[in-house]
C-alpha positions as CSV (number, residue, x, y, z in Angstrom):
1,X,-17.9,-0.5,23.1
2,X,-18.7,-4.0,21.8
3,X,-17.3,-4.3,18.2
4,X,-18.0,-7.2,15.9
5,X,-18.7,-6.1,12.3
6,X,-16.2,-3.7,10.8
7,X,-16.6,-2.3,7.3
8,X,-13.2,-1.3,5.7
9,X,-13.4,1.5,3.1
10,X,-10.8,2.6,0.7
11,X,-12.1,5.7,-1.2
12,X,-10.5,7.0,-4.3
13,X,-11.4,10.1,-6.3
14,X,-13.8,8.1,-8.5
15,X,-13.9,4.7,-6.8
16,X,-14.7,3.0,-3.5
17,X,-13.4,-0.4,-2.4
18,X,-14.7,-2.2,0.6
19,X,-14.6,-5.3,2.7
20,X,-16.8,-6.4,5.6
21,X,-15.2,-8.4,8.5
22,X,-16.6,-10.4,11.3
23,X,-14.0,-9.7,14.0
24,X,-15.1,-12.6,16.1
25,X,-13.0,-14.7,13.9
26,X,-11.5,-12.2,11.4
27,X,-13.6,-13.7,8.7
28,X,-14.2,-11.6,5.5
29,X,-18.0,-11.6,4.9
30,X,-18.1,-9.5,1.7
31,X,-16.0,-7.4,-0.6
32,X,-16.4,-5.3,-3.7
33,X,-16.0,-1.9,-5.3
34,X,-17.9,0.9,-6.9
35,X,-16.1,2.4,-10.0
36,X,-16.6,5.6,-12.0
37,X,-18.2,7.5,-9.1
38,X,-19.4,10.9,-10.3
39,X,-18.4,10.5,-13.9
40,X,-21.2,8.4,-15.3
41,X,-21.6,4.8,-16.4
42,X,-20.8,3.7,-12.8
43,X,-20.1,0.0,-12.1
44,X,-20.6,-2.1,-9.0
45,X,-18.9,-5.4,-8.2
46,X,-19.9,-7.4,-5.1
47,X,-19.0,-10.8,-3.7
48,X,-19.9,-12.8,-0.7
49,X,-20.1,-16.6,0.1
50,X,-23.4,-16.9,-1.6
51,X,-23.4,-14.3,-4.3
52,X,-21.2,-12.7,-6.9
53,X,-21.7,-10.0,-9.5
54,X,-19.0,-8.1,-11.5
55,X,-19.2,-4.6,-12.9
56,X,-23.0,-4.3,-13.1
57,X,-24.3,-0.9,-14.1
58,X,-25.3,1.3,-11.2
59,X,-26.1,4.9,-10.2
60,X,-23.3,6.5,-8.2
61,X,-23.3,10.3,-8.6
62,X,-21.2,10.8,-5.5
63,X,-19.5,8.9,-2.6
64,X,-22.6,9.0,-0.4
65,X,-24.6,7.2,-3.1
66,X,-21.8,4.7,-3.5
67,X,-21.8,3.9,0.2
68,X,-25.6,3.5,0.1
69,X,-25.2,1.1,-2.8
70,X,-22.7,-1.0,-0.8
71,X,-24.9,-1.0,2.4
72,X,-28.0,-2.0,0.4
73,X,-26.1,-5.0,-1.0
74,X,-25.0,-6.1,2.5
75,X,-28.6,-6.5,3.7
76,X,-30.2,-7.6,0.5
77,X,-31.6,-11.2,0.7
78,X,-31.4,-11.5,-3.1
79,X,-27.6,-11.0,-2.7
80,X,-27.1,-13.4,0.1
81,X,-27.6,-10.8,2.9
82,X,-24.5,-10.8,5.1
83,X,-26.3,-8.7,7.7
84,X,-29.9,-8.4,8.9
85,X,-29.6,-4.7,9.5
86,X,-27.1,-1.9,8.9
87,X,-27.1,-1.4,12.7
88,X,-25.0,-4.5,12.9
89,X,-22.1,-2.5,11.4
90,X,-20.4,-1.4,14.5
91,X,-17.5,0.5,13.0
92,X,-16.0,1.7,9.7
93,X,-12.2,1.7,9.2
94,X,-11.2,4.3,6.6
95,X,-7.9,4.1,4.7
96,X,-6.3,7.5,4.8
97,X,-3.1,7.9,2.8
98,X,-1.5,10.8,4.6
99,X,-1.6,11.6,8.3
100,X,1.5,13.9,8.3
101,X,3.3,14.3,11.7
102,X,0.0,14.8,13.5
103,X,-1.1,11.1,13.5
104,X,1.2,8.3,14.6
105,X,-1.7,5.9,15.0
106,X,-5.3,5.3,14.2
107,X,-7.9,7.7,15.5
108,X,-11.6,8.0,15.9
109,X,-12.9,10.4,13.3
110,X,-14.1,13.7,14.9
111,X,-14.7,17.2,13.4
112,X,-11.2,18.1,14.7
113,X,-9.7,15.1,12.8
114,X,-11.5,16.1,9.6
115,X,-10.2,19.6,10.0
116,X,-6.7,18.3,10.4
117,X,-6.9,16.0,7.4
118,X,-8.3,18.9,5.3
119,X,-5.3,21.0,6.3
120,X,-3.0,18.2,5.1
121,X,-4.5,18.1,1.6
122,X,-1.4,19.9,0.2
123,X,0.7,16.9,1.3
124,X,-1.5,14.4,-0.6
125,X,-3.6,16.4,-3.0
126,X,-4.8,13.4,-5.0
127,X,-5.5,11.1,-2.1
128,X,-6.7,12.9,1.1
129,X,-9.6,14.6,-0.6
130,X,-10.9,11.2,-1.7
131,X,-10.5,9.8,1.7
132,X,-12.4,12.7,3.2
133,X,-15.2,12.1,0.7
134,X,-15.4,8.5,1.7
135,X,-15.6,9.5,5.4
136,X,-18.3,12.0,4.7
137,X,-20.4,9.5,2.7
138,X,-20.1,6.8,5.3
139,X,-20.9,9.1,8.2
140,X,-24.2,10.1,6.4
141,X,-25.2,6.5,5.6
142,X,-23.9,4.8,8.7
143,X,-24.5,7.5,11.3
144,X,-24.7,5.0,14.2
145,X,-21.3,3.4,13.5
146,X,-18.0,4.6,14.9
147,X,-15.6,5.8,12.2
148,X,-11.8,5.3,12.5
149,X,-9.1,6.8,10.3
150,X,-6.2,4.4,9.7
151,X,-3.1,6.1,8.1
152,X,-0.7,4.7,5.5
153,X,2.0,7.0,7.1
154,X,1.5,6.0,10.7
155,X,3.8,3.0,10.9
156,X,6.7,5.1,9.6
157,X,6.3,7.7,12.4
158,X,8.9,5.9,14.5
159,X,11.7,6.9,12.1
160,X,14.5,8.8,13.8
161,X,15.5,12.2,12.5
162,X,18.5,10.8,10.6
163,X,16.0,8.8,8.5
164,X,13.3,11.4,7.8
165,X,15.1,14.7,7.6
166,X,16.2,16.1,4.2
167,X,19.4,18.1,3.8
168,X,17.4,21.3,3.6
169,X,16.9,24.4,5.9
170,X,15.0,23.2,8.9
171,X,12.3,25.9,8.5
172,X,11.0,24.0,5.4
173,X,10.3,21.1,7.7
174,X,8.9,23.2,10.5
175,X,6.7,25.5,8.4
176,X,5.8,23.4,5.3
177,X,6.2,19.8,6.6
178,X,9.0,19.0,4.1
179,X,10.4,15.6,5.3
180,X,10.1,11.9,4.5
181,X,6.8,10.3,5.6
182,X,6.7,6.9,3.9
183,X,3.7,5.0,2.7
184,X,2.2,1.4,2.5
185,X,2.4,1.5,6.3
186,X,-0.5,-0.8,6.9
187,X,1.1,-3.4,4.6
188,X,4.5,-3.1,6.2
189,X,2.9,-3.4,9.7
190,X,0.9,-6.4,8.7
191,X,3.8,-8.4,7.3
192,X,6.1,-7.3,10.2
193,X,3.6,-8.8,12.7
194,X,3.2,-11.9,10.7
195,X,6.9,-12.3,10.2
196,X,7.5,-12.2,13.9
197,X,4.9,-15.1,14.3
198,X,6.5,-17.1,11.5
199,X,10.0,-16.6,12.9
200,X,8.9,-17.3,16.5
201,X,10.3,-14.1,17.9
202,X,8.8,-11.4,20.0
203,X,7.7,-8.4,17.8
204,X,10.0,-6.0,19.6
205,X,13.1,-8.2,18.9
206,X,12.6,-8.7,15.2
207,X,14.7,-6.9,12.5
208,X,13.4,-7.1,8.9
209,X,13.7,-5.7,5.5
210,X,10.1,-5.7,4.2
211,X,9.6,-5.3,0.5
212,X,6.1,-4.2,-0.7
213,X,6.5,-4.7,-4.4
214,X,3.7,-3.9,-6.8
215,X,2.8,-1.2,-9.3
216,X,3.7,1.1,-6.4
217,X,6.6,-0.2,-4.3
218,X,8.3,0.6,-1.1
219,X,11.0,-1.1,1.0
220,X,11.3,-0.6,4.8
221,X,13.9,-1.3,7.4
222,X,12.2,-2.6,10.5
223,X,14.3,-2.5,13.8
224,X,12.8,-4.0,16.9
225,X,9.4,-4.4,15.2
226,X,9.3,-0.6,14.3
227,X,10.0,1.3,11.2
228,X,13.6,2.6,11.1
229,X,13.7,3.9,7.5
230,X,11.6,3.5,4.4
231,X,12.2,4.2,0.7
232,X,9.2,6.4,-0.2
233,X,9.6,10.0,0.8
234,X,7.4,13.1,1.3
235,X,5.4,11.6,-1.5
236,X,5.1,8.1,-3.0
237,X,7.3,9.1,-5.9
238,X,10.6,8.6,-4.1
239,X,12.5,5.3,-3.7
240,X,12.7,2.3,-6.0
241,X,11.6,2.4,-9.6
242,X,7.9,1.4,-10.0
243,X,5.3,0.7,-12.6
244,X,4.8,4.3,-13.8
245,X,6.9,6.2,-11.2
246,X,10.5,7.0,-11.8
247,X,11.6,6.5,-8.2
248,X,14.7,8.3,-7.0
249,X,16.1,10.8,-9.5
250,X,18.6,13.7,-9.4
251,X,16.4,16.6,-8.4
252,X,18.3,18.8,-10.8
253,X,16.6,16.9,-13.6
254,X,13.4,18.6,-12.6
255,X,15.1,22.1,-12.8
256,X,16.7,21.1,-16.1
257,X,13.3,20.1,-17.6
258,X,11.6,23.3,-16.4
259,X,14.4,25.4,-17.9
260,X,13.9,23.5,-21.2
261,X,10.2,24.4,-21.6
262,X,8.4,21.7,-19.7
263,X,5.7,22.8,-17.3
264,X,5.5,21.7,-13.7
265,X,2.4,19.6,-14.6
266,X,4.3,17.9,-17.5
267,X,7.2,17.1,-15.2
268,X,4.8,15.7,-12.6
269,X,3.2,13.5,-15.2
270,X,6.6,12.3,-16.6
271,X,7.7,11.1,-13.2
272,X,4.5,9.8,-11.7
273,X,2.5,8.5,-14.7
274,X,4.9,8.0,-17.6
275,X,8.1,6.7,-15.8
276,X,9.3,3.4,-14.5
277,X,8.6,0.1,-16.2
278,X,6.2,1.9,-18.6
279,X,9.0,4.3,-19.7
280,X,11.8,1.7,-20.1
281,X,10.0,-1.6,-20.9
282,X,9.1,-0.9,-24.5
283,X,5.7,-2.7,-24.1
284,X,3.5,0.3,-23.7
285,X,2.4,-1.2,-20.3
286,X,3.4,-1.0,-16.7
287,X,2.2,-4.5,-16.0
288,X,5.0,-6.9,-14.9
289,X,3.3,-9.8,-16.8
290,X,3.6,-7.9,-20.0
291,X,7.3,-7.1,-19.2
292,X,8.1,-10.7,-18.4
293,X,6.4,-11.9,-21.6
294,X,8.4,-9.4,-23.6
295,X,11.6,-10.7,-22.0
296,X,10.7,-14.2,-23.1
297,X,10.3,-12.8,-26.6
298,X,13.8,-11.4,-26.5
299,X,13.0,-7.7,-26.0
300,X,16.2,-5.9,-25.0
301,X,14.3,-2.9,-23.7
302,X,12.3,-5.2,-21.4
303,X,15.5,-6.9,-20.2
304,X,16.9,-3.5,-19.4
305,X,13.8,-2.4,-17.5
306,X,13.8,-5.6,-15.4
307,X,17.5,-5.1,-14.6
308,X,17.0,-1.4,-13.7
309,X,14.0,-2.4,-11.5
310,X,15.8,-5.1,-9.5
311,X,18.9,-2.9,-9.3
312,X,16.8,-0.3,-7.5
313,X,15.4,-2.9,-5.1
314,X,18.9,-4.2,-4.4
315,X,20.3,-0.8,-3.6
316,X,17.7,-0.2,-0.8
317,X,17.8,-3.8,0.6
318,X,21.6,-3.7,0.7
319,X,21.6,-0.3,2.4
320,X,19.1,-1.4,5.0
321,X,20.9,-4.6,5.8
322,X,24.0,-2.5,6.5
323,X,22.0,-0.1,8.7
324,X,20.3,-2.8,10.7
325,X,23.4,-4.9,11.2
326,X,21.5,-8.1,11.9
327,X,18.5,-9.0,9.8
328,X,16.2,-11.9,10.7
329,X,14.5,-12.0,7.3
330,X,13.8,-10.3,4.0
331,X,10.1,-10.2,3.4
332,X,8.5,-10.1,-0.1
333,X,4.9,-9.0,-0.4
334,X,2.6,-7.0,-2.7
335,X,1.4,-8.0,-6.2
336,X,4.9,-8.5,-7.6
337,X,6.5,-9.8,-4.4
338,X,3.8,-12.5,-4.0
339,X,3.2,-13.5,-7.6
340,X,5.9,-12.6,-10.1
341,X,8.5,-15.4,-9.8
342,X,10.5,-13.9,-12.7
343,X,11.0,-10.6,-10.8
344,X,11.7,-12.4,-7.6
345,X,14.4,-14.6,-9.3
346,X,16.1,-11.5,-10.9
347,X,15.9,-9.6,-7.6
348,X,17.3,-12.5,-5.4
349,X,20.2,-12.9,-7.9
350,X,20.8,-9.2,-7.7
351,X,21.3,-9.4,-3.9
352,X,23.3,-12.7,-3.9
353,X,26.2,-10.6,-2.7
354,X,24.5,-10.5,0.7
355,X,24.9,-14.3,0.9
356,X,21.4,-15.0,-0.3
357,X,20.7,-18.4,-1.8
358,X,17.3,-19.6,-2.9
359,X,15.4,-22.5,-4.3
360,X,14.8,-21.5,-7.9
361,X,12.3,-24.4,-8.6
362,X,10.2,-23.6,-5.5
363,X,10.3,-19.9,-6.4
364,X,8.6,-20.6,-9.8
365,X,5.7,-22.4,-8.0
366,X,5.0,-19.8,-5.3
367,X,2.0,-17.5,-6.0
368,X,0.1,-15.7,-3.3
369,X,1.0,-18.0,-0.5
370,X,3.4,-18.0,2.4
371,X,6.7,-19.7,1.5
372,X,10.4,-19.6,2.5
373,X,12.4,-19.3,-0.7
374,X,15.9,-19.3,0.8
375,X,18.0,-22.3,1.3
376,X,19.4,-23.5,4.6
377,X,22.8,-21.9,3.9
378,X,21.4,-18.5,3.0
379,X,22.9,-15.8,5.2
380,X,19.4,-14.2,5.5
381,X,16.1,-16.0,5.2
382,X,13.9,-14.8,2.3
383,X,10.1,-15.3,3.0
384,X,7.1,-14.5,0.8
385,X,4.2,-13.3,3.1
386,X,0.9,-12.2,1.4
387,X,-0.2,-8.9,2.8
388,X,-3.7,-8.0,3.9
389,X,-4.1,-4.3,4.3
390,X,-7.8,-4.5,4.7
391,X,-7.6,-6.9,7.6
392,X,-4.9,-4.7,9.1
393,X,-7.3,-1.7,8.9
394,X,-10.0,-3.8,10.5
395,X,-7.7,-4.9,13.3
396,X,-6.6,-1.3,13.9
397,X,-10.2,-0.2,14.1
398,X,-11.2,-3.1,16.3
399,X,-8.3,-2.5,18.7
400,X,-8.9,1.2,19.0
401,X,-12.6,0.8,19.8
402,X,-12.5,-2.5,21.8
């Protein structure tokens, strides 16, 4: 199949983000999102080389209507038409959060795949239903295109048993799928491939610790270009502290709270939506910019939150360096990794025991660009590499079909 134009779709429960790529040169032709799908007062944002509009009112009662809105914009001359016809969209790459153990790579969407993803909804009750809605909507509007599911969990399916098994009776894994899966896989895969290029090493020879740091964060040990271990677990709650997620916590805390009158729903909210930087920072916000401003203003709570945050990063990075033995580089990516010089500075100081040295002045200037922050005498290079999950999904879709 000849594939040129790939539409990348990331569907949430009430949102739909998209990017259109010309895979002849991997050029992004258009991007945008539909917000408040199905809840009224919907908003549409759309940008291409010749046109831009932000949060204009629209009608989006469901995901099918949202996809139709997107497609109409792509061929609208008044909006700088990127395409002459929707038939020019050869494929749609769908971000799917959870592929379980069934999917270790991207797959063409078939009725059997949809059935499998539906069966996995208990593993990702907030995310997989939205992904399925996005797939259904795109299949209705773009019936002539091929549809490909690209999974956040797929990159981590190379983990060995010692990395993904929990210390629980094995029937829980076999019958209920209780194990570590990991997330942010498209991001970790993208920066792993880019790091191999930057380092001038074959992909299958590169060892890395990749740090996707944002409101949701995960850290991955990459051995020979493949995932060896990762910080997130069966769900994205595990691992390092994050914007609103607690990260790793003694599981007995859950039992303690339940025995003291909290409901399961309240505990879930505490750890997923009311924890992390939001809980400790004292700013009423999970945004690192607000936390860093509060630190400048002298807030002790904000200082403690930053210290706890980078402490959790350092624990995983140090452990993964020990597991890998030799590490070619530590990679920083994601919204915080690429843009928050304050967090990077605190983090790199926290792992100085690994022999890390860095250029503090350069670090303060780097924002959203590739840069080597470490000095020549650093035991391990530290490199900022902007991620591009949408392009990775487009590449996966193109490779599978081409």
